[in-house]
N, C-alpha and C positions, 0 to 999 in steps of 0.2 A: 571894664564896668559891665558890658553886655553879658560877659560870661558869668559874672557874679549875679546879675539880675536874673539870668536864665536859671541859675541854680535855685534861687529863692522861689521863682515862679514854678519850677518843677516840684519843689517840696509842697508849695501851696496847692498845686493841682492834685497831687497824690492825696493830700489831706481832704480837699473838697470832695473828691470822688468817693473816698472812704466814708465821709460823713453823710453824703447824699444816699449812697447805697445802704449805709447802716440805718438811716431813718426808715427806708422802705422795708428792710429786713426786720426791724423792730415792729413795724406795723403788721407785717405778715405773721410774725410770732404772736402778737397780741390777739389777732383775729383767730388764728388757727389753734393756738395752744391754750389761750386763756378765756377770751370773751365767748367764743362759741360753746365750749363746754359749760361755762357758767350759765349762759342763757338756756341751753338745753336742759340742764339740771333744774333750773328754776321754773321753766315752763312745764316740764314734766311733773314737777312737784305740784303745780297748780292743777293740772289734769287729775293727778292722783287724789288730791284733797277733795276736789269737787266730786269725783266719782265715789270716794269713800262716803261722803254725806248723802249722795243719791242712793247708794246701796242700803244705808241705814234706813232711809225713808221707805225704800222698796220693801225691806223686811217688815217694817211696821205696817205697811200697807197690806201685805199678804195675810198677816196674822196666822191663825192656825187653820186656814182654809186648806183642806186636803187636796182639792183640785188645783191649787196653786203652789203646792209644796215644791215642785221643781223650780219655780220662779224664786222661791225663798232660798233654796239651796244654792242656786247660781248667784244670787245677790250676796249671800254670806261668803261664797268663794271669792267673788270679785272684791268684796270688802277686804278680805285678808290679803289678797295680792296687792291691792292699792296701798294698804297700810305698810306693807314691806317696801314697796317702791318709794313711798313718801319718806320712809326712814333712810333709804339709800340716797335719795335725792338731797335730803337735808345734810347728810354726811358729806356728800360731794360738794354741795354749795358752801358748807363751812370750810372745807379744805381749800377750795379754790379761792375763796374770799377772805382767807385768814389775815391778809395784810390790810384789808379795808374795814375800818371800824364801823362804817355805816352798814355794809353788807353783813358783818358779823353780828351787829345788833339786830338786824332784821331776821337773821337765821335763828338767833336765840329767842326772839319774840314768837316766831312761828312754832318753834319747838315747844315752848311753854304752853301756848294755846292748844297745840295738837295734843299734848299730854293731858290737859284738862278735858279736851273734847273726847278723847278715847275713853276716859273714865265715865263721863256722862253717857256717851253712846253705848258703852258696855252695859251700864245699868239699865238703859232703856231696852236693849236687846234681850237682856236676861228676863226682865219683867214680861216682855213679849213672848219669850220662849215658854215660861211657866204659866202664862195666862191662857185664856180661851177667847181671844179676841176674834171676832169675825172680820173678814176682809174689809179694809177701809175704815175700821172702827177701833183704833188703838185706845187703850185706857187713858184716863186723864193724867195719871202718873207718868205713863210712857211719853205722852205728848208734851208734858211739862219738861221732862228731862231732854227730849229731843229739841225743844225750842231753845233751851239753855245751850245745848251743844251746838245748835245751828248758829247762834250768835257768836260763839267762839270760832266756829269755822269761817264765818264771814270776816272776822278780824284776821284770821290766818291767811285767808285768800287775799285780803287787801295788802297785807304785809308781803305776801308772795309776789303780788303784782308790782309793789314798790321795789322788790328785789330784782325783778326782771328789768324794770326801768332804770334802776341804779346801775346795773351791769351794762345796759345799753348806753346810758349817758356817759359812763366812763370810757367806753370804746369810741363814742362819737367825738368826745374831746380829744382822745389820743389820735384818732383818725385825721381830724383836721390839722392837728399839730404835725403829725408825721408827713402828711401830704404837703403841707406848707413847706416843711424843711426839705422834702424831696424836690419839689418844684424849684425852690430857691437854689438848691444844690445843682440842679440841671443847668440853670441859668449861669451860675458861677463857674461850673465846669467849662461851659462854652466860652465865657469871658476870659477866664484864666488861660485856657488852652490856646485861644486865639492870640492873647497877649504874648504867650510863650512863643508861638509861631512867629509873630512879628519880631520879637527880640532875637530869635535865632536867624531869621532872614537878615536882619540888620548886621548881626555878627558875621554871617556868611559874606555879606557885601564888604565889610571892613577887612576881613581876612583876605578877600580877593584883592582889594586895593593895596593892602600892605605887602602881601607875599606874591602878588601877581600870578595867582592860580585861579583858573576859571571856577572850579567847584571843590569845596572841602567835603570829602565823602562822609566823614563822621558827623559833621554839622548837618549835612543834607539828610542823613538817616535820622538824626535827632529831630529835625524839623518834620520829617515824614511821620515820625512817631507821635509828635504833638498834634499833627493834623488828624491822624487816625484816632487819637483820644478825643479830639474835639468833635469828631463825627460819630464814632462807635459808642462811646460812653453815654452821650445824651440819648441815642437811639435805644440802648439797652435799658437805661433808667426810665425812658418814656414808656417802653413796652411794659416794664415792671410796674410803673405807676398805673397804667391801664388795667393790669391784672389786679392791682390793689383796689382800684375803684370798682372793678367787677366783683371782687370778693366781698367788698363792703356793701355796695348798693344792690347788686343783683343776687348776692348770696346771703350775707348776714342779715341785712334789713328784711329781705323776703322771708327768711327763716323766722325772724322775730314776729312779723305780722301773721304768718301762717300758723305758727305755734300758739300765738295769742288767740287766733280764731278757733283753733282746736280746743284750747282751754275754756274759752267763753261758751263754746257749744256744749261742752261737758257740764258747765255750770247751768246752762239753759235746760239741759236734760234733767239736772237735779231739781230745778225749779218746777218741772212737770210733776215729779214725784211729790214735792212739797205741796204743790197745788192740790193734789188728791188727798194727802195724808192730814193736812191741816186746813179744813174748810174755813175756819175763822180768818185766816190770813190768805185765802186763795186769791183774792183780787191783787194783793201785793205781789204774790209769786207770779201771777200772770203778767203783771206790768213789768216785773224784772225779766221775765222770759222775752217779752217784746223788745225791751231795751237791749238785751244781749243779742237778739236776732238782728237788730238794726246796726249794732256794732260790727257784727260779723259780715253782713251784707246789707248796706244801707239803701233803702228805697224811700225816697222822700214822700212823706205824707201817707204811707201805707200803714194802716192800723192792723192789729192782729187778725181782724175779720177778713181783711183783703190782702194781707201780706203774701200768702202763698200764691194767690192768683196773679198778683202784680209781678211776683218773682218769676213765675213761669213765662209770662209774656216778655219780661225784660231779658231773660236769658235766651229765649228764642230769637229775639231781635239781635242780641249780641252774637249769637251763633251764626247769624246770616251776615253780619257786618262787624268784624273784629275792630274796625277803626273807631267805633263809637260804643262806649259802655254807659248805659243809663243807670248805673249803680255805683255806689262807693263802698266804703268799709274795708275791713281787713282782707277779705278775699279778692278785692279789686286790685291787689298788688300786681297781679299778672298783666293787668291792662296797661300798666305804665312801663313795661319793658318789651323787648322784642324777642320772645322766646322761640325755641325750636318748635317744629310742627308737633313732635312728640309731647313736648311740654305743654303746648297749647291744648292738645287733646286731654292730657291729664288734668289740667286746670278746669276745662269744661266739664269733665267727669266729676270733679270735686263739687263744682257748683250745682250740677244736676242732682247729685246725691244729697246735697244739702237741701235742695228744693224738695226731695222726697222726704227728708226728715221733717221739714216744715208742714208738708201735707199730712204726715202721720200725726203731728201734734194737733192739727185741727180735727182729725178724726177722733182722737182721744177726748178732746174737749167737748165735741158734739155728743159723743157717747155718754160722757158724764152729765151733760146738760139734759139729756134724755132720761136721766134717772137710773141708768144701768151702771152703777158704781163698780160692781165686781168686774163687769166686762171692760170698763175703762182701766181698772187696775191691771187686769190680765194683758190688755193691749199695751199698757205702758211698761210692764216689767218682763214680758216674754221676749226671748231672743230669737224665736223662730221666724221663718219667712212670713211676711205679711203683718208683722208686729213692729211697734215703734222702735224697740231696742235693736231689732235687726237693721232697720234703716239707719239708725245712728251708727251702728258698727260698720256698715258699708261706707258711709260718708267718712268715718274716721280712718278707715283703711286707705281710702283714696287720698285723703289729706296727708296722712303719714307718707304715702308714696310720693306726693309732690314735694313734701319737705325733704325727703331723702334725695330727690333729684337736685334740689337746691343745695343740699349739703355736699353732694358730689361736685357740683359746679364750684362751690366755695373751696373745697379741698383741691380741685384742679387748679384754680386760680392761685391759691396760696402756694401750692407746690411749684407751679411753673414760675411764678413771680419770685418766690424765695430762691429757687435755683438760679434764676437769671442774675440776681444781685449778690448772691453769696460770695462769689469769687472776687467781687469788687469791694468787699467790706474791709479787707486788710491786706492780704498777701499780694494780690495782683496790682493794686495801685502802688505799693511800695516797690515791687519788681519793675513796673513800668517807669517809675520815677528814677530808680537806680540806673536803668538802661539809658534813659534820655540824658541823665546827668553824666553818666560814664562816657557816652558818645561825645557830649559837649567838651568834657575834659580832654579826651583824646584829640578832638578837633582843634583845640586852642594851644596844645603843647608846642613850645618852640621847636620847630624842626628846620633850622636854618639851611642845612645842606640840601634838604628836600626841596624847599621853596625857592632857593636862589638859582637853582638850575633852570 
């Protein structure tokens, strides 16, 4: 009876080990091969779309002002690059989300709105090219076309954000399910392995009483194998589960927040240009800029007139004492983890450069309020040192660097965790089960001549 029970428990143990390791392996594959590329494509799409619309506004802002012709040329070049990137991101999002009807529907919606947007934006850019508009004074026809295009872009950006959250939601659900299966699997491995050890010990005792031999070597080895499985496998699965948690929480979730911060800042920069190009809606664009600033880095009660000053003071305080952050928002993701010193420096640099972008925004608005519209336009659209676009570029470069560090952490955790469990998903549990079962069979075979002596 004990021999038969040990065979059943051995088979169950091999199955439980394979299922638990398989749940973690599936989770690693979902993060590394599916979810991260999907989110990367959708967040990059958001950045590209927002930048496209900002560059259209910049072109209309510059008009035919000869002194700003370089700004116009650069805006058109960036518009072309962002349009190509948006097309590539849409193709990737469609390919990765082909099996998800919700994702496919959002991609189709963005594609449809983007097509209509490009038609209207193209018409506005053509009228601007053949017209003789002074800086900051686009014709009524151009402005009308741009307003229609901007409404379509707003819808495309909303759908893109829904696409990001849909991908994130799918992974969140899969993560909870896979981790639950893995943790339950670890518990079951320990329970079944210990039960197998008990059965093998009982079998050893019975064989000793019946055949009067102190130790049955085969049964002893089988017992040792079960003990090793009871210790080693939970440790391996526990380490892999820790890597899974690191990949999801410190890697994937951080990438989501930082990428969304990048996208929202690009949209905020677009609202700066809209603020200048469309005076009738300037108040709305300014309010949108402030809301996006608060989403990126939240400072309670700070209005646009005080935001940059409060931000500098808050960041100085945080730089002195990392244990307390007087801010929230998407860039605050780093305050909730224990990063390396290098990562800490990079995150501080990101926030410092973001503060520089906010200071530049106040300078632009102050210049516009003083009545120097052309100077405000030059300040907003020029990419040279000392201008707003330069500060935006420096911030974006630093943020991309931090995202790249997070991506490397995610890849490392996925690689290490996947390697740790890959051997235990099929072949190794079966081999271990065969060895334990084989030793048990050898141990219980009737060898009357051997034991009677």
